[in-house]
C-alpha positions in Angstrom: 51.4 25.7 -79.7 51.1 28.6 -77.3 47.9 29.6 -79.1 46.4 26.2 -78.5 47.3 26.3 -74.8 45.7 29.7 -74.4 42.5 28.5 -76.1 42.4 25.5 -73.8 42.9 27.6 -70.7 40.2 30.0 -71.9 37.8 27.1 -72.5 38.4 25.7 -69.0 37.8 29.2 -67.5 34.6 29.5 -69.4 33.4 26.1 -68.2 34.3 26.9 -64.6 32.5 30.2 -64.8 29.4 28.6 -66.2 29.4 25.9 -63.5 30.1 28.6 -60.8 27.2 30.6 -62.1 24.8 27.6 -62.0 25.9 26.6 -58.5 25.6 30.2 -57.3 22.1 30.4 -58.7 21.2 27.1 -56.9 22.6 28.4 -53.6 20.8 31.7 -54.0 17.5 29.8 -54.6 18.1 27.6 -51.5 18.8 30.7 -49.4 15.7 32.4 -50.6 13.6 29.2 -50.0 15.1 28.9 -46.5 14.2 32.5 -45.7 10.6 31.9 -46.8 10.3 28.5 -45.2 8.0 28.3 -42.2 7.8 25.3 -39.8 4.4 23.8 -39.7 2.5 24.1 -36.4 3.1 21.3 -33.9 0.0 19.1 -33.3 -0.9 19.0 -29.6 -3.9 18.4 -27.4 -5.1 21.0 -24.9 -7.6 21.7 -22.2 -9.0 24.7 -20.4 -8.1 25.0 -16.7 -11.0 25.0 -14.3 -11.3 25.6 -10.6 -12.6 22.5 -8.8 -13.6 21.7 -5.3 -11.3 19.1 -3.7 -11.3 17.7 -0.2 -7.8 18.2 1.2 -6.0 15.2 2.4 -2.9 14.3 4.4 -0.9 11.6 2.7 1.5 9.0 4.0 2.9 5.5 3.4 1.6 3.0 5.9 2.1 -0.6 6.9 -0.7 -3.1 7.4 -1.0 -5.2 10.6 -3.6 -7.7 11.6 -5.8 -6.6 14.5 -5.4 -10.1 15.9 -2.3 -12.2 15.2 -0.5 -14.8 17.1 2.1 -17.5 16.7 0.5 -20.8 17.8 2.9 -22.7 20.1 2.7 -25.4 22.7 2.8 -24.7 26.4 4.4 -28.1 27.2 7.0 -30.1 25.2 6.0 -33.3 23.5 5.8 -35.3 20.3 3.4 -34.2 17.5 0.9 -37.0 17.2 -1.6 -35.5 14.7 -2.0 -32.2 12.8 -5.7 -31.3 12.3 -5.3 -28.4 9.9 -4.0 -27.4 6.4 -1.8 -24.5 5.7 -3.8 -21.3 4.8 -7.0 -22.8 6.2 -9.7 -20.7 7.8 -10.5 -21.9 11.3 -13.0 -21.1 14.0 -12.3 -20.1 17.6 -11.6 -23.2 19.7 -11.0 -25.4 16.6 -8.5 -28.2 17.2 -5.2 -27.6 15.5 -2.5 -30.0 16.9 -2.5 -33.0 19.2 0.7 -33.9 21.1 1.3 -37.4 22.4 -0.5 -37.7 25.8 -0.3 -41.5 26.4 1.8 -41.2 29.5 -0.3 -38.4 30.9 -3.5 -40.4 30.1 -2.2 -43.4 32.0 -1.2 -41.2 34.9 -4.7 -39.6 34.8 -6.4 -43.0 35.0 -4.3 -43.8 38.1 -5.0 -40.4 39.7 -8.8 -40.8 39.0 -8.7 -44.2 40.7 -6.8 -42.7 43.7 -9.4 -39.9 43.9 -12.3 -42.3 43.8 -10.7 -44.3 46.6 -10.1 -41.1 48.6 -13.7 -40.1 48.2 -15.0 -43.5 49.5 -12.6 -43.3 52.4 -13.7 -39.7 53.2 -17.4 -40.7 53.2 -16.7 -43.6 55.6 -14.6 -41.3 57.8 -17.5 -38.8 57.9 -19.9 -41.5 59.0 -17.6 -42.7 61.8 -17.0 -39.1 62.9 -20.8 -38.6 63.2 -20.9 -41.6 65.6 -17.9 -40.2 67.5 -15.9 -43.3 66.7 -12.9 -41.3 65.3 -11.3 -38.0 66.1 -11.4 -34.7 64.3 -7.8 -35.2 63.3 -8.6 -38.4 61.4 -11.5 -36.7 59.5 -9.2 -33.8 58.6 -6.6 -36.2 57.3 -9.2 -38.0 55.1 -10.4 -34.7 53.7 -6.8 -33.7 52.9 -6.1 -36.9 51.1 -9.2 -36.5 49.0 -8.4 -32.9 48.1 -4.8 -33.9 47.1 -6.1 -36.7 44.9 -8.6 -34.3 43.2 -5.8 -31.7 42.6 -3.6 -34.4 41.0 -6.5 -35.3 38.6 -7.0 -31.6 37.7 -3.3 -31.1 37.2 -3.1 -34.1 34.7 -6.2 -33.0 32.9 -4.7 -29.5 32.5 -1.5 -31.0 31.2 -3.4 -33.1 28.6 -5.4 -30.0 27.7 -2.2 -28.0 27.1 -1.0 -30.7 24.7 -4.3 -30.4 22.8 -3.7 -27.1 20.9 -6.7 -25.1 19.7 -7.3 -21.8 17.8 -7.6 -18.9 20.3 -9.7 -16.9 17.8 -11.2 -17.3 14.4 -8.8 -16.4 11.5 -6.6 -17.7 8.7 -3.7 -20.0 9.4 -0.3 -19.5 7.8 2.2 -22.2 6.6 2.7 -25.0 9.2 6.1 -25.2 10.7 6.1 -28.9 11.9 5.3 -32.4 10.8 3.7 -35.3 12.6 6.2 -37.2 14.7 8.4 -34.1 15.4 9.3 -33.3 19.0 8.5 -29.7 19.9 9.6 -27.7 22.9 7.5 -25.1 24.8 7.0 -22.0 22.8 8.2 -23.5 19.5 6.3 -22.0 16.5 3.7 -24.4 15.0 1.8 -22.0 12.7 0.7 -18.4 12.6 -2.9 -17.4 13.0 -4.2 -14.0 11.8 -7.7 -12.4 11.7 -7.8 -10.6 8.4 -11.4 -9.3 8.4 -10.1 -6.0 9.7 -6.6 -4.5 9.5 -4.6 -1.9 11.3 -2.9 0.7 9.1 0.1 2.2 10.9 1.8 5.3 9.5 3.6 8.5 10.6 2.8 12.1 10.2 5.1 15.2 10.7 4.4 17.0 14.0 3.3 20.1 12.0 0.2 18.0 11.0 -0.7 17.1 14.6 -3.4 19.8 15.0 -5.2 18.4 11.8 -5.4 14.8 13.1 -8.4 13.6 15.2 -10.0 10.2 15.9 -12.8 9.1 13.6 -11.5 10.9 10.6 -12.1 9.0 7.4 -9.0 7.3 5.9 -8.6 6.1 2.3 -6.2 3.3 1.6 -4.8 2.1 -1.8 -2.2 -0.4 -2.8 -0.2 -0.9 -5.9 -1.0 -4.6 -5.7 -4.6 -3.8 -6.5 -4.8 -0.8 -8.9 -8.0 1.2 -8.8 -9.3 -0.4 -5.6 -9.8 1.7 -2.4 -10.5 0.7 1.2 -12.1 3.2 3.6 -11.7 3.2 7.3 -11.3 5.5 10.2 -8.5 6.9 12.3 -8.6 5.4 15.8 -5.3 6.4 17.5 -2.8 9.2 17.5 0.2 8.4 19.6 0.7 10.4 22.8 4.3 11.2 22.1 6.3 12.5 19.1 9.4 10.6 18.1 12.4 12.6 19.1 14.6 11.4 16.3 12.2 12.0 13.4 9.7 14.5 14.9 6.9 12.4 13.5 3.9 11.1 15.4 2.6 7.6 14.9 -1.0 7.2 13.8 -3.2 4.1 13.5 -6.3 3.6 11.5 -8.7 0.6 11.1 -10.1 -0.6 7.7 -12.4 -3.4 6.7 -10.9 -6.1 4.6 -13.8 -8.5 4.0 -12.3 -10.1 0.9 -8.9 -10.5 2.6 -7.0 -9.0 -0.3 -4.8 -7.1 2.0 -2.2 -8.9 4.1 -0.1 -8.0 7.1 3.2 -6.5 6.2 2.1 -4.8 3.0 2.8 -1.2 2.5 -0.1 1.0 1.3 -0.7 4.6 0.4 -2.8 6.4 3.0 -4.9 9.5 2.7 -6.5 11.1 5.7 -9.5 13.1 4.6 -9.7 16.5 6.2 -13.2 18.0 6.9 -12.9 21.3 5.0 -13.0 21.6 1.2 -10.9 24.0 -0.9 -10.9 25.4 -4.4 -8.0 24.3 -6.6 -6.8 24.4 -10.2 -6.2 20.9 -11.6 -4.6 19.8 -14.8 -3.8 16.4 -16.3 -0.4 15.2 -15.1 0.6 14.8 -18.7 0.5 18.6 -19.0 3.5 19.0 -16.8 7.1 18.9 -18.1 9.0 17.9 -15.0 12.5 19.3 -14.6 15.0 19.7 -11.7 15.1 23.5 -12.0 11.3 23.8 -12.0 8.2 22.1 -13.4 6.5 23.9 -16.2 3.4 23.8 -18.5 2.8 25.4 -21.9 0.0 27.9 -22.2 -1.7 28.3 -25.6 -2.1 31.9 -26.8 -3.0 33.6 -30.0 -1.2 36.2 -32.2 -1.2 37.7 -35.7 1.4 36.3 -38.2 3.1 38.2 -41.0 0.2 37.5 -43.3 -2.3 38.9 -40.8 -3.7 35.6 -39.9 -4.5 34.4 -36.4 -2.3 31.6 -35.2 -1.9 29.7 -31.9 1.5 29.5 -30.1 2.7 28.5 -26.7 4.4 30.3 -23.8 5.9 28.2 -21.0 5.4 29.0 -17.3 6.9 27.6 -14.2 4.3 26.1 -11.8 4.2 24.8 -8.3 2.5 21.5 -7.9 0.3 20.1 -5.1 -1.6 16.9 -4.4 -2.0 14.4 -7.2 -5.1 12.2 -7.6 -5.3 9.7 -10.3 -4.4 11.3 -13.6 -4.7 14.9 -12.3 -2.4 17.1 -10.3 -3.1 20.4 -8.4 -1.3 23.5 -9.6 -1.0 25.7 -6.6 0.9 28.5 -8.3 1.5 29.6 -11.9 -2.0 29.1 -13.5 -5.3 30.8 -13.4 -8.8 29.5 -14.3 -9.7 29.8 -18.0 -6.2 29.3 -19.5 -5.6 26.7 -22.1 -2.7 24.4 -21.4 -1.2 21.7 -23.6 -2.0 18.2 -22.3 0.1 16.1 -24.6 3.0 16.7 -26.9 4.7 19.2 -24.6 8.0 17.4 -24.8 8.5 18.6 -28.4 7.6 22.2 -27.8 9.7 25.3 -27.4 9.0 28.8 -26.4 6.8 30.7 -28.9 6.4 27.6 -31.1 3.2 27.6 -33.2 0.8 24.8 -32.4 -2.3 23.2 -33.9 -4.8 21.7 -31.4 -6.6 18.5 -31.9 -8.9 16.4 -29.7 -8.5 13.1 -31.5 -5.5 12.0 -29.4 -6.5 13.7 -26.1 -5.7 11.5 -23.1 -8.7 10.3 -21.1 -7.7 11.6 -17.7 -9.7 10.4 -14.6 -9.6 11.0 -10.9 -9.9 7.3 -10.2 -8.4 5.5 -13.2 -8.9 1.7 -13.4 -7.2 -0.9 -15.6 -9.1 -2.0 -18.6 -9.4 -5.6 -17.4 -10.7 -4.6 -13.9 
């Protein structure tokens, strides 16, 4: 019995030994394969940095205002008899907008005109009698005064009727009407807004450090996220005479043409004041930059010899300082030199010294003034 047990134990030990040997050989093979394994190069796109000439700009966020805008309101109270416009309509200067009820004033005007006519006849008779010395100077003066008073009353009533006939003070586009026919309105009550949109004011602020770079007639470029790829050009017309004490900013105003009336008062826009001097800058596609709180960086492609003596490409990261951005490009003011090759896409999956393979098939089509495909 003891012999059988010993043989069984021996058989188990032999089997365990064989299995351990097989497993050890497998692990050894895996370790050897791991030591010889080499990660394949990461596929990226790249471009060579170049020095370009850019016109420097001062950028800000501005607000649009109409050059001419007014809230149309009656000078005298009354009931709305007729509305002669539609909301959003284009109107000419002097075009009739709203008629208030003037029946009472019209009746009073007819009476006043009759009184004025009578006063004129009486004045003419008095003048003839005065020429024959049949009446005194005092009676002539009294007749002249009655006639002047009657004429003044007629003019007053005509002016009142005219104030209740509301017309457009200038050509422009109307807003949404605020009243309906039959409504009673008081003096100064808003009826509708009127704005001339052919030209627009662009109001924005600049830090006081930029004051020496601002001058009237400088070209201003305006863009809006409401109309991607569209630019409006204008000129700077006013630099405020004082700097705001709380913000240390100076208010600036420019004028731009808006012939298609795409821009509307109240919109915010991006403003760029073009400075007269040009400068040499290094620009890269914005996709090249890996943005981070501790510093923005780009990956520079370099070459080295591998263990097999072959030339391979790898990347080194460098911290950069960024400047102005235009379209798909951004200025690198520090950290790069002309002629260096930088990764333009795929940087998010790279690490320091990682091998790379460059392809142009997936290179982004970066443009200074990108436009949507359907524009």
